[in-house]
N, C-alpha and C positions, 0 to 999 in steps of 0.2 A: 566462684568462676560461671559467669553464662556461656554455655555452647550453643545455643538455640539463638539465631536473631532477632530482634526485634519483629511483632507484629507488623509494625509503622513502617520499622524499614523495608520488610519484604514486602508489603502493601505496595508501597513506592518505586520498589526494583518491578513489580508485577504494570502498577499503572504505568511507568515510564518504555518498558518495554514493549507492552500493546500500543501504547501513543505510537510509537517509531512504528510499529508491523503496520498501522491502521497510514501514517505519511507517506512511508512506502507501496503501498498497496493503492494508494489515490494515483499515486503520479506513475505508478506500472499501467494502470488501468486506461487514466488519460489518453500515455502513451499509444498504447494499444489501438484506443479509439481514433485517435489521427493515424493512425497505422489502416484502420479499415473502410475509414473514410476515404482517404487517397486512392485506394484499393479501389472502391465503391464507386468514385470518379471515373477515376481509368477505363472501369467497367461499363460504364454510360457513356463516356466517351466513343467508346469502343462500337457500342451499339448505333452509335448515331448515324 
């Protein structure tokens, strides 16, 4: 009986996991960028 997962299955799992982390990180950073942009716009308007 095989007790260890096959190398291919492990590699595929890690690839999918890393891909999910990368895509979720992109969306998170995009949202943070929009928030920072809005804050900068308000600060700029207040300085006028």
